[in-house]
N, C-alpha and C positions, 0 to 999 in steps of 0.2 A: 596436672594441677593438684596441690596438696589439699587435704581437708581443711586446714587452717586458712589457705588462700581462698578456697571456695566460700568459707564463712565470711571473709573480709569483703568479697566482691558484692557490691550492692545489687539487689534484684530490681532493676529499673523496668517499670511497666509503662507502656505508652499511655499518655493521657487520653481519656475518652473525649471525642470530639462532639460538641453539641451540634447536631445537624438540624434539629427542629427549630431552634432559635425563637421559641415562643415568647421570649421576653421582648422581642423587637416588633415594632409595628409592621404590617404587611409589606409596605413599600421598601423599608430598610432591610427587611428579611430577604426580599427578592434580590435587592442589589448585593447583599452579602453572598447569596447563593451564586449569582452571576460572577462575582469576583473569585469565589472559590473554584468554580468550574474553569474559568479562563486561566487561573493560576496553575491549576493541575495540567491543563493542556499545554500551556506555555512551557512548563518545566519538563515535559516529557519529550524524549527524542523520537518516539514512535506514536502513531495514532492511538488515542485513548478510548477504549470501549466504554459502553454505557455502565457496565457493572463497576468499573473503577470510579466513574463520576458519581455514581449512586452512594459511594461511601462518604461523600462530603456534603451532601444535601439532604434535605428532609424526605421522608418516605412519601409525602404528598406533593413533592416537587416535580413538575413536568419538565424533564430535561430538554425535550425538543423546543419548548417555548423559551427556556433559558438560552439555548443555542441561538434561536432566532433573534433574541434581544441583543446578545453579544454581537452577532453579525450586523445588526442595525447600528450598534455603536461603532463598529469598525468600517462602516460604509465609506468614510473619507480617508481611511488609512491605507498605506501601501501594502498591507498584508491582510489576510482574511482567514476565516475559519472554514475549513472544508471537511466534508465527509469522505474519508478514504479508508479502505481495508477494514471495514467494520467498526471504525471509530472516528474521532475528530482530531484535526491537527491544524496548527497555524502554518500558513504558507504565504510567501510573497506573491502578490498578484502577478499574473503572467505579463501584464503590460510593462512591468519593471524588469523583465528578464534581460533585456539588453543592458540596462544600467548595472545589474549585478554582474553580468559577464564582463563589462568594461572595468569594474572595480576589482574583481577577483579572478577573472579568466574562466569562470564556470557559470553555467546557467543556473537560475534560481531553483533551489531544491535539488540540484543534481548531486548525487552521492556516489555514483558509479561511473566507470568509464563508458564512453559512447560505444554502442553496439555496431558491429559491421552489418552490412546488408544480409549476409548469410545468417548471422546470429539472430537478427531481427526476424527473418523469415521463419526460422525454426521455432523461435519463441512464439511467433504468431500462430503457427500450426499447433503447438502444444496448448496454447490458450484456447483455441477453438475446438480442438478434438481430444482434449484430455479426458481420461487417462490414455496415454499413447506410448508405445514402445519405441525404442530407437530403430528397430527393424521396420516398424510401420512408417516412421518418419522417413527412413531411407527409401522405402517403396514409394512414398508420396512424391519425393523429389527425383526419383529415378537414379539416384547415386547415394553412396553411403554417407550418412551423417556421422562425422567422426566423434570419438569419445572426447577429444580435446574440445570440440565445440560445445558439447553437452557440459563439459567441465567448466567452461567459461560461464555458462548460464547458471550452473549450480554454485560456482564461486561467488557470483554476485547475488546469490539467494533469490534469483528470479524463478527458479524451478526447484522441485524436490522430488524424491522418489514417491511414487504413488503405489497403489495396490499391485500385487503380482498379477500378471496377465494369465488367463486360463489357457493360453497357448502352450504347446509342448515346451517343457523346460521352465515354465512359469517365469518368463523374463520380467524384470522390473518395468513399470510404466513411469511416465513423468507427468507431473501436474505443476501448475503455477502456484505461487506462494502469496502470502499476505504482502510481502515486500514487492511482488510484482504489481499488485493492486495499488500499493502506495506510490511506487515509482511512476506509474502511468495515470495517477489521479483517479482511480476507480474505487468506488465503495464496494461493489460486488461484481462478479463476472457477468451478471445480467446486464451490466452497462456496456459490455462489448457490443459493437454494431452487429446486428443479426446477420449471420453469414448467409442464410438462405434468402433473406430479403435482399441482401446486396447482390446475390446471384440473379434473383428474379428481376431486379432492376437493371441488370447488365453492368453493375458497377464493379463487380468482382467475380472472378472465376478461378478455378484451379490453374488454368493457363496463365492468367494475369498474375497470380500469386507466384508461380514458378518463374515468371519473367521479372519479378521484383517489384510489382505494383502493390505497395503496402499502404493500407488505409491510414490516413492522418490520425495521429494519436498513439500509434503503436511503434513509432520510430523514435529512438532516443538520440540519434546522432546522424551524421552524414553517412550515406550508404557507400559501400565499395564493392569490388568484384571478388572478394575473397572466396576461396573454395569452401564448400561445406566440409 
């Protein structure tokens, strides 16, 4: 760009947003904050974290209370505001899943292809035992977990490379991603069913896991008998 062109190009600065809204009475100020928060979440394709919402509301605004009031307003609507992957997102209520499927051929909120049983089992193991290497996964199942299977999970952004393992050769480990949390409706990994508690209750064991007994909520599609 020439110096003359640079001089002609206007230096546009974003307008400062009034977040305090002190000119409004408290009730109208609160409704404006609610509208701003919901608009930002509605416009986003991914869960919106607190720090983003804080940009559009006053410093004294309680975002949790704002979210609670928005949820109350949506009580009779077919969609809701959910906490997933460290933020908030609008999602169609599960009760309308069959309706969405009938209209478009996909389940509500589904953005990726359905996982096979083998892919689901490996993803579950990564979720519970991360960070974990491919060799450790193969040892868990008693047969090799293929690079192709890992590639499927990485391609859907359900897993990513974690820290290097202290084992000889420092192999990569695998961990779940924010997209994993979002796809399975989890806010944090702490919401996964406690593995030890499931074992103590006799609801899950390594043997059941290897046999394909996957807890509800960790399966995104019909299982099959694909090889690992």
